[in-house]
Steps between C-alpha positions, in 0.01 A plus 500: 500500500734214411591472131432140397604550137821299525330221689216483248739483207705226664186301579374521146842392375481201733827576677520671838809313620728803477242765582568730793265765636601707798144602581358150536614149584429258218445134590648356185404140579135603478512606135229304318325510164148390417417535132544875432525610865829541686497510880757567771497580872667811637531682832461875507516700825486170693175393331487214250313522170450302182604685186325390181575592142352395169141397442263210526275322748752497788579868455130588499418281801755660732375788709728802495575849375660598171828681558672589178530185293441247783214389721597521868304243702476457878567164664132474587281196555329561166832508317616185680197322358600625155850359545346167604298495180792563265797344687405166653817476710362783716206280605557295818489124457486177697810278515384162622708262707807429291709812554610685811329831574578783737244741636646849504244708686565857386330708767617826346413427138850594380712192574402281205769632259766394749325167553496437126869582473561252782313201356578556131692200368433286811302177515222660702199717419387808690161560655544877475151594616453352846300678766263412781197705592677599822799629305274702272337663800836584655647646181190675368507316168249279316520189284472694175809699593686183596462340157544834323840552662614148410383520139667836440821367655492199267456735205774731625749217528389319184459185709325224304552188712171544685390622841220415738252688718408357840194593702693425817351362821141560394236372740157619387318435176441866412877561496560181302245602237650847477855373452404247235278748317794742483723240336698346785643167394579353841282468807647432842208382710559585866308240700607624842149602604371153412770314697418427865826575680351420842499129424876460545476580871163340574468194724393163363163540671439835332606358164258210538216741586573723201534206264169340588326832429609489137236382252495123471559524126824692559626248755407207279672653199831550676491174693434299184783674322769512775423324829759232584646528153862556399632671191841493339611851408819704496702189577324441831184346643220731606238344725173618648396342828184636659660783705705617199199498271275680750757776548551555127128497421432756773787725395470487123156380384347847476809628317485208256132570432589863428788403270264276302236770483741764371645261245159393369365855497792695355790286380358193329307683227705817474555633149877489548755297695518591869781390731307395814706504818382371837635674811480302824802667659321760714492277808681495833642149457691338213307299242548131578575271202169317549317836497668605176411162349145516636424834335669413170352152475152628574526758222645265242254222576229748404673600177634836619843585364706768668805697393669512838448457871656697785529298822612646832864396546677444828699791634410856412476677166486853635491804275820633350752284688658156470340175612477449876509140617667161483625465143547124529137459608389736223689291245345173612148643494558688175599173334157352583302813405687527170453129438126526557473794262700309242289186537176691447649711222486853637771737619595564859448864594708686756338809647690787664785356298717807461840508668489136616855453374595215734233267358479606134739231378291235679181630338660484157630150566191328640250662264724402206485860388119505474372740762314821557652746746338821615691818576364850559636703786862450403437708187370783717810468717725534195312819412564627852865395471530711186340798675731461799799525267391800294260692726614442859284773650188335359608164637560648845151651507343171389700299753393723788137484393517121469634470854219716632238283326657157542240364744222604264662312212552182704126437490540385139806273526662234715855619564748467786651844449688645797514874432731549800772334292469749214794740494387859581483726196714768658797266518498405129662710227303567182738284300435202730119512519432239233744241630420559867125466471428299187746225599372457857198280570321717757534815292395314184184378669426844641502654152342194339180494704446877509488544122129577492521746787794678335336519158169626639636745762372858457548832674224718644430650157448156347830497312700179487795510737721259304320345203551767234865571571566126541366430150681801356830385649459152353406640161808719496709200613327247275813317391632477857173346619500253211855392573420456867215264404717314249763444767264400781243289312784362288650354816168322561506346151862388528440314826177348367700359209350731237 
């Protein structure tokens, strides 16, 4: 049993700055006092705990076991709720439209300390808890665990500038209710299933047939509001002749109805501020300026205020690699999209935003530093990079398994990965694994899209093939993983002007 006597004495004295304990790691930034209770986070045998001393309501509320003169408390959901009650900075919050935010989807539940170290002192706020239902299914986690991990990381790092929690790419009301009931402070409404993507390739005759089948009240509403009208926005003129209006009504009217329904049902009368983001980027063609205006204008005319909107940009925002496309065209279209967002008063959101280094400076410029950008998989890749450096045999096993299951993983993502261009494992020395594979687009995408398969893989006895040793390696190399995140995500911030 670990002797906590020295730690308890230091905590009661209010000074743990010089304390050293070879048996445990003490996260000194976490040391906090509430009335007569002192609290600190430690790691013992690669498991994190809260250590409480003293007395009082906080001490009594924490679940744990008495060991000597301290209470040793697990980082459980129940204890996270206790932290939320006594330390308000551990509660996720909404940020509104006036400051840049970055979504830092932590699929593993251990990246948030590194994320906090990255954003601390920068003019940007982190959405530490950011997961979609698909990601939860692929990682075997749930929304309680997602917020728990973020809150404990905030406490560990003593980070008091605020963090958010995003129910990412939610489509159905049951998931929306669940996320909001659990305390999520941001909702990204994925409208892809309400957007008719067949309209873009339909003939004029088919469009006319579909349009006339809409209820007369719907057609009258949109025609009165837009037909043959022009609007000045984003420094340009946006006009709706009949073909343009018909196309936009057919593509977006159901999605707009759903946006309004979700806002009226869950956002408008919520007991706390909710950052409401609209995602219309899950389409096969870029969002035209008139389409962006059409959706935004329709919402705002009906009194619905949003936090951000994610259009589909030209080119490709594939997972884990830089932007693919004509940068000059992207810049010209970004200027209009950013201008529209600015005119209406919400932030422009960029999805699959990690590693898009060639366009980050443009995003920072045209949004005037007010944007929301989502990252996720790049944090997983930095975890894999760390493993490749310190546990090459584990990386080799994961790489081989990913290759064998690549086609299975492609069902979930649009990527242009060419696995024939990935250097064979046998030709790469252990010392070169990280640079060879984590700096090459095809290998990055291979590992990126197979994360769920790798984390869930089991042998015939039902034992995880990689998950347990992967987590153990990262726990033992905690500082290395954090520094990898600081370096990589820090490059994002620098180019975005933050």
